[in-house]
C-alpha positions as CSV (number, residue, x, y, z in Angstrom):
1,X,85.8,-81.4,10.5
2,X,88.6,-82.9,8.6
3,X,88.0,-86.0,6.6
4,X,84.6,-87.3,7.5
5,X,82.9,-84.0,7.8
6,X,83.5,-83.0,4.2
7,X,81.7,-86.2,3.1
8,X,79.0,-85.7,5.7
9,X,78.4,-82.2,4.4
10,X,77.9,-83.5,0.8
11,X,75.7,-86.4,2.0
12,X,73.5,-84.3,4.3
13,X,73.0,-81.7,1.6
14,X,71.9,-84.4,-0.8
15,X,69.3,-85.7,1.8
16,X,68.1,-82.3,3.1
17,X,65.3,-80.3,1.7
18,X,65.3,-77.0,-0.2
19,X,66.2,-73.7,1.5
20,X,64.5,-70.4,2.1
21,X,61.0,-69.9,0.6
22,X,61.2,-73.2,-1.3
23,X,62.4,-74.9,1.8
24,X,59.4,-73.6,3.8
25,X,57.0,-74.8,1.1
26,X,58.9,-78.0,0.6
27,X,58.6,-78.8,4.4
28,X,54.8,-78.9,4.2
29,X,52.9,-76.3,6.1
30,X,55.9,-74.5,7.5
31,X,55.0,-71.1,5.9
32,X,51.5,-71.2,7.2
33,X,52.8,-72.2,10.6
34,X,55.2,-69.3,10.6
35,X,52.3,-66.9,10.0
36,X,50.1,-68.7,12.6
37,X,52.9,-68.7,15.1
38,X,52.9,-64.9,15.3
39,X,49.6,-65.1,16.9
40,X,49.5,-68.7,18.2
41,X,51.7,-68.1,21.2
42,X,48.7,-67.0,23.1
43,X,47.5,-70.6,22.8
44,X,50.8,-72.4,23.1
45,X,49.9,-74.5,26.2
46,X,46.5,-75.4,24.8
47,X,48.1,-76.6,21.5
48,X,50.8,-78.7,23.2
49,X,48.9,-82.0,22.9
50,X,47.7,-81.3,19.4
51,X,51.3,-80.5,18.3
52,X,52.5,-83.9,19.5
53,X,50.1,-85.5,16.9
54,X,52.2,-84.1,14.1
55,X,55.9,-84.0,14.9
56,X,57.0,-81.9,12.0
57,X,54.2,-79.4,12.5
58,X,54.7,-79.3,16.2
59,X,58.4,-78.8,16.1
60,X,58.2,-76.0,13.5
61,X,55.5,-74.3,15.7
62,X,57.9,-74.6,18.6
63,X,60.7,-73.1,16.6
64,X,58.6,-70.3,15.3
65,X,57.2,-69.5,18.7
66,X,60.7,-69.5,20.3
67,X,61.8,-67.0,17.7
68,X,58.8,-64.7,17.8
69,X,57.7,-64.3,21.4
70,X,61.1,-63.5,22.9
71,X,61.6,-60.9,20.2
72,X,58.2,-59.4,21.0
73,X,59.7,-58.1,24.2
74,X,62.4,-56.0,22.3
75,X,60.1,-53.2,21.3
76,X,60.6,-52.0,24.9
77,X,63.9,-50.7,23.5
78,X,62.7,-49.2,20.3
79,X,59.0,-48.5,19.7
80,X,57.4,-48.0,23.1
81,X,59.9,-45.7,24.7
82,X,60.4,-43.7,21.5
83,X,56.8,-42.5,21.6
84,X,56.8,-42.2,25.4
85,X,59.7,-39.8,25.3
86,X,57.7,-37.3,23.2
87,X,54.5,-37.4,25.3
88,X,53.7,-34.2,27.2
89,X,52.7,-35.9,30.5
90,X,55.9,-38.0,30.6
91,X,57.9,-34.8,30.1
92,X,56.0,-33.1,32.9
93,X,56.5,-36.0,35.3
94,X,60.2,-36.5,34.5
95,X,61.2,-32.9,34.1
96,X,64.8,-32.2,33.1
97,X,65.5,-35.9,32.5
98,X,63.6,-35.5,29.2
99,X,64.4,-31.9,28.3
100,X,68.2,-32.0,28.8
101,X,70.0,-33.7,25.9
102,X,72.6,-35.3,28.1
103,X,70.1,-36.8,30.7
104,X,67.7,-37.7,27.8
105,X,70.5,-39.8,26.3
106,X,71.1,-41.6,29.6
107,X,67.3,-42.1,30.0
108,X,67.3,-44.0,26.7
109,X,70.8,-45.7,26.8
110,X,70.7,-47.0,30.4
111,X,68.6,-50.0,29.1
112,X,71.4,-50.9,26.6
113,X,73.9,-50.8,29.4
114,X,71.8,-53.3,31.3
115,X,71.5,-55.4,28.2
116,X,75.3,-55.4,27.8
117,X,75.6,-56.7,31.3
118,X,72.8,-59.3,30.8
119,X,74.6,-60.6,27.7
120,X,77.9,-61.1,29.5
121,X,76.1,-63.2,32.2
122,X,74.1,-65.3,29.7
123,X,77.1,-67.1,28.1
124,X,77.7,-69.0,31.3
125,X,74.0,-69.4,32.1
126,X,73.1,-70.7,28.7
127,X,75.7,-73.5,29.0
128,X,74.9,-74.3,32.6
129,X,71.1,-74.0,32.9
130,X,70.2,-74.7,29.2
131,X,69.1,-72.3,26.6
132,X,65.5,-73.0,27.5
133,X,65.7,-72.1,31.2
134,X,68.0,-69.2,30.6
135,X,65.2,-67.7,28.4
136,X,62.7,-68.3,31.2
137,X,65.0,-66.6,33.8
138,X,65.4,-63.6,31.5
139,X,61.7,-63.2,31.2
140,X,61.4,-62.9,35.0
141,X,64.0,-60.2,35.1
142,X,62.4,-58.4,32.2
143,X,59.0,-58.3,34.0
144,X,60.5,-56.9,37.2
145,X,62.0,-54.0,35.2
146,X,58.8,-53.3,33.3
147,X,56.8,-53.2,36.6
148,X,59.2,-50.7,38.1
149,X,59.0,-48.4,35.0
150,X,55.2,-48.6,34.8
151,X,54.9,-47.5,38.5
152,X,57.6,-44.8,38.2
153,X,57.0,-41.3,39.7
154,X,60.6,-40.1,39.5
155,X,63.4,-40.4,36.9
156,X,65.4,-42.7,39.2
157,X,62.7,-45.4,38.8
158,X,62.9,-45.1,35.1
159,X,66.7,-45.4,35.1
160,X,66.6,-48.4,37.5
161,X,63.7,-50.1,35.8
162,X,65.2,-49.7,32.3
163,X,68.5,-51.1,33.5
164,X,66.8,-54.2,34.9
165,X,64.6,-54.5,31.8
166,X,67.8,-54.3,29.7
167,X,69.3,-57.2,31.6
168,X,66.4,-59.3,30.5
169,X,66.3,-58.1,27.0
170,X,70.1,-58.5,26.5
171,X,69.9,-62.1,27.8
172,X,67.1,-62.9,25.4
173,X,68.9,-61.3,22.5
174,X,71.7,-63.8,23.0
175,X,69.8,-66.9,24.2
176,X,67.1,-66.8,21.6
177,X,69.2,-66.8,18.4
178,X,71.4,-69.5,20.0
179,X,68.4,-71.6,20.8
180,X,66.8,-71.2,17.4
181,X,70.1,-71.8,15.5
182,X,70.6,-75.1,17.4
183,X,67.1,-76.3,16.8
184,X,66.5,-75.3,13.2
185,X,67.2,-77.6,10.2
186,X,70.3,-76.2,8.4
187,X,68.4,-75.6,5.1
188,X,65.9,-73.3,6.7
189,X,67.9,-72.2,9.8
190,X,68.3,-68.6,8.6
191,X,64.7,-68.2,7.8
192,X,63.6,-69.4,11.3
193,X,66.2,-67.4,13.1
194,X,65.1,-64.4,11.0
195,X,61.6,-64.8,12.5
196,X,63.0,-63.2,15.6
197,X,63.7,-60.0,13.7
198,X,60.3,-60.2,12.1
199,X,58.7,-60.3,15.6
200,X,60.9,-57.4,16.6
201,X,59.7,-55.3,13.7
202,X,56.1,-56.4,14.2
203,X,56.4,-55.3,17.9
204,X,57.9,-52.0,16.9
205,X,55.1,-51.4,14.4
206,X,52.4,-52.2,17.0
207,X,54.1,-50.2,19.8
208,X,54.4,-47.1,17.6
209,X,50.7,-47.2,16.9
210,X,49.8,-48.0,20.5
211,X,51.8,-44.8,21.4
212,X,49.9,-42.9,18.7
213,X,46.6,-44.0,20.2
214,X,47.3,-43.6,23.9
215,X,48.8,-40.1,23.1
216,X,45.2,-38.9,23.0
217,X,44.3,-40.0,26.5
218,X,43.4,-36.8,28.3
219,X,44.4,-34.7,25.3
220,X,47.8,-34.1,23.7
221,X,48.7,-31.0,25.7
222,X,49.2,-30.2,29.4
223,X,46.0,-32.0,30.3
224,X,47.3,-35.3,29.0
225,X,46.8,-38.2,31.4
226,X,49.8,-40.2,32.7
227,X,47.9,-43.3,31.5
228,X,49.1,-42.2,28.0
229,X,52.6,-43.5,28.8
230,X,52.0,-45.9,31.6
231,X,49.6,-48.1,29.5
232,X,52.2,-48.7,26.7
233,X,54.9,-49.6,29.2
234,X,52.6,-52.0,31.1
235,X,51.4,-53.8,27.9
236,X,55.0,-55.1,27.5
237,X,54.1,-57.6,30.2
238,X,51.6,-59.4,27.9
239,X,54.2,-61.1,25.5
240,X,56.5,-61.6,28.4
241,X,54.0,-63.6,30.4
242,X,53.1,-65.6,27.3
243,X,56.7,-66.4,26.7
244,X,57.4,-67.3,30.3
245,X,54.6,-69.9,30.2
246,X,55.2,-71.0,26.6
247,X,58.9,-71.7,26.8
248,X,58.3,-74.4,29.4
249,X,56.6,-76.4,26.6
250,X,59.5,-76.1,24.2
251,X,62.2,-78.8,23.7
252,X,65.8,-78.5,24.9
253,X,68.4,-77.7,22.3
254,X,69.8,-81.0,20.9
255,X,73.3,-79.6,20.9
256,X,73.0,-78.6,24.6
257,X,71.7,-82.1,25.4
258,X,74.7,-83.7,23.7
259,X,77.0,-81.5,25.8
260,X,75.2,-82.8,28.9
261,X,75.6,-86.4,27.8
262,X,71.9,-86.8,27.1
263,X,72.3,-88.4,23.7
264,X,69.0,-90.3,23.5
265,X,67.0,-87.1,24.2
266,X,69.0,-85.2,21.7
267,X,68.3,-87.8,19.0
268,X,64.6,-87.7,19.8
269,X,64.5,-83.9,19.6
270,X,66.3,-84.0,16.2
271,X,63.9,-86.7,15.0
272,X,60.8,-84.6,15.9
273,X,62.4,-81.4,14.6
274,X,63.1,-83.0,11.2
275,X,59.9,-85.0,11.0
276,X,61.8,-88.2,10.4
277,X,62.4,-91.4,12.3
278,X,65.5,-91.5,14.5
279,X,67.2,-94.1,12.3
280,X,66.8,-92.0,9.1
281,X,70.1,-91.1,7.4
282,X,69.5,-87.4,7.7
283,X,68.8,-87.4,11.4
284,X,71.7,-89.9,12.0
285,X,74.2,-87.8,10.1
286,X,73.2,-84.5,11.9
287,X,73.3,-86.2,15.3
288,X,76.7,-87.9,14.6
289,X,78.1,-84.6,13.4
290,X,77.1,-83.0,16.7
291,X,78.4,-85.9,18.6
292,X,81.7,-86.0,16.8
293,X,82.2,-82.3,17.4
294,X,81.4,-82.7,21.1
295,X,83.7,-85.7,21.5
296,X,86.5,-83.8,19.8
297,X,86.2,-80.7,21.9
298,X,86.0,-82.8,25.1
299,X,89.1,-84.8,24.2
300,X,90.9,-81.6,23.2
301,X,90.0,-80.0,26.6
302,X,91.3,-83.1,28.4
303,X,94.6,-82.9,26.4
304,X,95.1,-79.2,26.9
305,X,93.9,-78.9,30.5
306,X,94.1,-82.3,32.2
307,X,94.3,-80.5,35.6
308,X,90.7,-79.2,35.3
309,X,88.8,-82.4,34.5
310,X,87.6,-83.3,38.0
311,X,84.1,-81.7,37.4
312,X,84.3,-79.4,40.4
313,X,82.9,-75.9,40.3
314,X,86.4,-74.4,40.5
315,X,87.7,-76.5,37.6
316,X,84.6,-75.7,35.5
317,X,85.0,-72.0,36.2
318,X,88.6,-72.1,35.1
319,X,87.8,-74.1,32.0
320,X,85.1,-71.5,31.2
321,X,87.7,-68.7,31.7
322,X,90.2,-70.4,29.5
323,X,87.4,-70.8,26.9
324,X,87.1,-67.0,26.8
325,X,90.9,-66.6,26.6
326,X,91.1,-69.2,23.8
327,X,88.8,-67.0,21.7
328,X,91.7,-64.5,21.5
329,X,94.6,-66.9,21.3
330,X,93.5,-69.1,18.4
331,X,93.6,-67.6,14.9
332,X,90.4,-69.2,13.7
333,X,88.5,-68.2,16.9
334,X,89.9,-64.7,16.9
335,X,88.6,-64.4,13.3
336,X,85.1,-65.4,14.5
337,X,85.3,-62.9,17.4
338,X,86.3,-60.2,14.9
339,X,83.5,-61.1,12.5
340,X,80.8,-61.4,15.2
341,X,81.8,-58.2,17.1
342,X,82.4,-56.0,14.0
343,X,79.2,-57.1,12.3
344,X,77.3,-56.1,15.4
345,X,79.4,-52.9,15.7
346,X,78.4,-51.8,12.1
347,X,74.8,-52.8,12.7
348,X,74.4,-50.2,15.4
349,X,76.4,-47.6,13.6
350,X,74.2,-47.7,10.6
351,X,72.1,-45.4,12.8
352,X,69.0,-47.6,12.9
353,X,68.5,-47.2,16.6
354,X,69.1,-43.5,16.5
355,X,66.2,-43.4,14.2
356,X,64.0,-45.8,16.2
357,X,64.8,-44.1,19.5
358,X,64.4,-40.5,18.4
359,X,62.2,-40.8,15.3
360,X,59.6,-38.2,16.5
361,X,62.4,-35.6,17.1
362,X,64.1,-36.5,13.8
363,X,60.9,-36.0,11.8
364,X,60.4,-32.8,13.7
365,X,63.9,-31.7,12.5
366,X,62.9,-32.5,9.0
367,X,60.1,-30.0,9.0
368,X,57.1,-31.9,10.3
369,X,55.1,-30.0,12.9
370,X,53.1,-31.2,15.8
371,X,53.7,-34.2,18.1
372,X,50.8,-36.1,16.6
373,X,52.2,-35.8,13.0
374,X,55.6,-36.9,14.2
375,X,54.1,-40.0,15.9
376,X,52.2,-40.7,12.7
377,X,55.3,-40.5,10.6
378,X,57.1,-42.7,13.2
379,X,54.3,-45.3,12.9
380,X,55.1,-45.6,9.1
381,X,58.7,-46.5,10.0
382,X,57.3,-49.5,12.0
383,X,55.0,-50.6,9.1
384,X,57.6,-50.5,6.4
385,X,60.3,-52.1,8.5
386,X,57.9,-55.0,9.4
387,X,56.9,-55.5,5.8
388,X,60.5,-55.5,4.6
389,X,61.5,-58.2,7.1
390,X,59.1,-60.7,5.6
391,X,61.3,-61.3,2.5
392,X,64.3,-61.9,4.7
393,X,62.5,-64.7,6.6
394,X,61.5,-66.3,3.3
395,X,64.6,-65.9,1.2
396,X,67.7,-65.5,3.4
397,X,68.6,-69.2,3.2
398,X,68.4,-69.0,-0.6
399,X,70.1,-65.7,-1.2
400,X,72.8,-66.1,1.4
401,X,74.0,-63.7,4.1
402,X,76.6,-61.7,2.3
403,X,74.5,-60.4,-0.7
404,X,71.7,-59.4,1.7
405,X,74.0,-57.5,4.1
406,X,76.0,-55.8,1.4
407,X,73.0,-54.6,-0.6
408,X,71.3,-53.4,2.6
409,X,74.4,-51.4,3.8
410,X,74.8,-49.6,0.5
411,X,71.1,-48.7,0.3
412,X,71.2,-47.4,3.9
413,X,74.3,-45.3,3.1
414,X,72.7,-43.8,0.1
415,X,69.6,-42.8,2.1
416,X,71.7,-41.2,4.9
417,X,73.6,-39.1,2.3
418,X,70.4,-38.0,0.6
419,X,68.8,-37.0,3.8
420,X,72.0,-35.2,4.9
421,X,72.1,-33.2,1.6
422,X,68.4,-32.2,1.9
423,X,68.8,-31.2,5.6
424,X,72.0,-29.2,4.8
425,X,70.1,-27.3,2.1
426,X,66.8,-26.6,3.7
427,X,67.2,-27.0,7.5
428,X,66.5,-23.3,8.0
429,X,63.6,-23.2,5.5
430,X,61.6,-26.3,5.8
431,X,58.4,-24.3,6.1
432,X,58.8,-23.1,2.5
433,X,60.2,-26.4,1.2
434,X,57.6,-28.9,2.5
435,X,58.2,-31.2,-0.5
436,X,61.9,-31.5,0.3
437,X,60.9,-32.3,3.9
438,X,58.6,-35.1,2.9
439,X,61.2,-36.4,0.5
440,X,63.7,-36.6,3.4
441,X,61.1,-38.4,5.4
442,X,60.5,-40.9,2.6
443,X,64.2,-41.7,2.5
444,X,64.1,-42.4,6.2
445,X,61.4,-44.9,5.4
446,X,63.5,-46.4,2.6
447,X,66.3,-46.7,5.1
448,X,64.0,-48.6,7.4
449,X,63.1,-50.9,4.6
450,X,66.7,-51.6,3.8
451,X,67.5,-52.3,7.4
452,X,64.4,-54.5,7.8
453,X,65.4,-57.0,5.1
454,X,69.2,-57.0,5.7
455,X,71.1,-56.0,8.8
456,X,68.1,-56.5,11.2
457,X,67.7,-60.3,10.7
458,X,71.0,-61.3,9.0
459,X,73.4,-60.1,11.7
460,X,71.7,-62.2,14.4
461,X,71.6,-65.2,12.0
462,X,75.4,-64.8,11.3
463,X,76.6,-64.4,14.9
464,X,74.4,-67.3,16.1
465,X,75.9,-69.8,13.6
466,X,79.6,-69.3,13.5
467,X,80.8,-70.8,16.8
468,X,82.0,-74.3,17.8
469,X,79.8,-76.2,20.1
470,X,81.9,-76.0,23.3
471,X,82.3,-72.2,23.3
472,X,79.2,-71.2,21.4
473,X,77.4,-69.6,24.3
474,X,80.5,-67.6,25.3
475,X,81.3,-66.6,21.7
476,X,77.8,-65.4,21.1
477,X,77.8,-63.5,24.3
478,X,80.9,-61.5,23.2
479,X,79.3,-60.7,19.8
480,X,76.0,-59.8,21.4
481,X,77.7,-57.6,24.0
482,X,79.3,-55.7,21.2
483,X,75.8,-55.0,19.8
484,X,74.5,-53.8,23.2
485,X,77.6,-51.7,24.1
486,X,77.4,-49.9,20.7
487,X,73.7,-49.7,21.1
488,X,74.3,-47.9,24.4
489,X,76.8,-45.5,22.9
490,X,74.4,-44.7,20.0
491,X,71.5,-44.0,22.3
492,X,73.7,-41.8,24.5
493,X,75.3,-39.6,21.9
494,X,72.5,-39.2,19.3
495,X,70.8,-36.2,21.1
496,X,74.1,-34.4,21.4
497,X,75.0,-35.2,17.7
498,X,71.6,-33.9,16.6
499,X,72.2,-30.7,18.6
500,X,75.8,-30.0,17.5
501,X,76.2,-31.8,14.2
502,X,72.9,-31.3,12.5
503,X,72.9,-32.8,9.1
504,X,76.4,-34.1,9.8
505,X,74.7,-36.8,11.9
506,X,73.3,-38.4,8.8
507,X,76.7,-38.1,7.0
508,X,78.3,-39.8,10.0
509,X,75.9,-42.8,9.9
510,X,76.1,-42.9,6.1
511,X,79.8,-43.4,6.2
512,X,79.6,-46.2,8.7
513,X,76.9,-47.9,6.7
514,X,79.1,-47.9,3.7
515,X,82.1,-49.2,5.7
516,X,79.9,-52.0,7.1
517,X,79.0,-53.1,3.6
518,X,82.6,-53.1,2.6
519,X,83.7,-55.1,5.7
520,X,81.1,-57.8,4.9
521,X,82.0,-57.9,1.2
522,X,85.8,-58.3,1.9
523,X,86.1,-60.1,5.2
524,X,83.0,-62.1,6.1
525,X,82.6,-65.6,4.6
526,X,79.3,-67.0,3.3
527,X,77.7,-69.3,5.9
528,X,74.3,-70.3,4.4
529,X,73.4,-74.0,4.3
530,X,76.1,-75.2,6.6
531,X,75.5,-77.1,9.9
532,X,76.9,-75.4,12.9
533,X,79.7,-78.1,13.0
534,X,80.5,-77.6,9.3
535,X,81.2,-74.0,9.9
536,X,84.7,-74.9,11.0
537,X,86.0,-75.4,7.5
538,X,84.7,-72.0,6.4
539,X,86.7,-70.2,9.1
540,X,89.9,-72.1,8.3
541,X,90.0,-74.5,11.2
542,X,92.2,-76.9,9.2
543,X,95.0,-74.5,9.4
544,X,94.5,-73.6,13.0
545,X,94.0,-77.1,14.4
546,X,97.1,-78.7,12.9
547,X,97.7,-82.2,11.6
548,X,97.2,-83.9,14.9
549,X,93.8,-82.4,15.5
550,X,92.7,-83.3,12.0
551,X,93.8,-86.9,12.5
552,X,91.9,-87.0,15.8
553,X,88.8,-85.6,14.2
554,X,88.9,-88.2,11.4
555,X,89.5,-90.9,13.9
556,X,86.5,-89.8,16.0
557,X,84.3,-89.7,12.9
558,X,85.3,-93.2,12.1
559,X,85.0,-94.4,15.7
560,X,81.4,-93.2,16.2
561,X,80.2,-94.5,12.8
562,X,79.9,-91.2,10.9
563,X,82.4,-92.1,8.2
564,X,80.7,-95.5,7.6
565,X,77.2,-93.9,7.5
566,X,78.0,-91.2,5.0
567,X,79.8,-93.7,2.9
568,X,76.5,-95.7,2.8
569,X,78.1,-98.8,4.3
570,X,76.0,-99.2,7.4
571,X,73.6,-97.5,9.8
572,X,75.0,-96.1,13.0
573,X,74.0,-98.2,16.0
574,X,72.9,-96.8,19.3
575,X,75.9,-98.5,21.0
576,X,78.2,-96.1,19.1
577,X,76.6,-93.1,20.8
578,X,78.3,-94.0,24.0
579,X,81.8,-92.8,23.3
580,X,84.1,-92.4,26.2
581,X,86.5,-89.4,26.0
582,X,90.1,-90.2,25.7
583,X,92.3,-88.4,28.2
């Protein structure tokens, strides 16, 4: 914000703790909690009373759980189905849906189409129902889709089940980063949001090895039991049920509570989340920043659309529609749309999901023989990607978003080009150049490491934190829908690209990885360490809002006590929380 927000930013940074790894250590047991949380979700309901005895500990467990368990559902897209596709019994049951490159692409990509649809619906639901209950609803949808797939006897059930499952996964992919970004302290927000990617890579790793194990049920040939692929699909219900029960014990987002006029609850959530009393300067400044932003956006809405302020469903719908339109009409918001959508575009066109979906067939094309060997090599992808994500969780708030994204993109581009060169030279003679084949496999693993520490977690951190409060849900839904639509296209075209382009597939993805790094380097601002409200200045809102808006923002900051508080003149009083909007 203009005026008061600049001082608030400096004051809050002086009061806040350290960031990244140092921030996790500085905030007591947070690092140990993050490790515990990866397993502790099984016991979330039983720990609820214990967590209330230590507000900082409990809140950070909540944050970690809310990041980890929704993401544990995402291996449905990547690890589980990648192995299932290559299983003999699944191929026998589904016939040409697996053997034909076109229908195989649809079998994989139909989930992403469902996810794209789910994301578009979630923007409205996240603002209306709350982030918390949107996550719960998405879990229910996810479970329905998984049950249909597990019981499938025909390709139509897989298509339908994966579409429904995708709706749930897509909704979670938007609601969870939004929820975590709004709960996390600014100094460790990136690390906590990155826990979602850590959980994804952990789930991928586990699912790859589950596939490897169940592949032996009944043998690996024509005698293989259908339990070999039904069991991995069914096991996805376990984290889903845990999440569905556990999310009910989580707090509401303080920013959503402010949007609903529930200021006292928002202040209490912030107090518990920061481990500080409600009247502490740090909690007060962060609360008043949220409040000031909300009041400003509410008054701006009343000024711009006075005819839609009666609170009716029709007026709210029209306001929501105009919110989407405003994303394209205002320069600063269009900039954010471009950053969010293009970052997600480049994330998918690095080729990561082509590798995760079709890893067994890719390793086969690099000269590895036997389905078991291919699944084993695929399992290594899961291990290295999971291990590489850990540094991102610990250091992303210290290193920043841009250096991590740029370095990861350039490493991935290099790996693609090297694999393309080796494939071009030896694709007809892998049997006599086994070393070259293993070198190519090794660079696929290096690629997985590069993605795991960079574009995997950082993209979701970035797109979750760049939006203003009033249209955050809708803005994130557009960025996330870009991810899923491009994910759908990648899954659909990869089998055909492998068939017709050969090593050119790796050249193609390598070029896009390089372009993604250049895009971030030139066009994406650094966002680490800023509150979600302070993000406005980074995206040039001063120029876009105009003098009148700046004056109104400054007046609001003064009216609610933010200016006085950051100047050290007085504490904000509860009476100042009740600020009536000006028409």
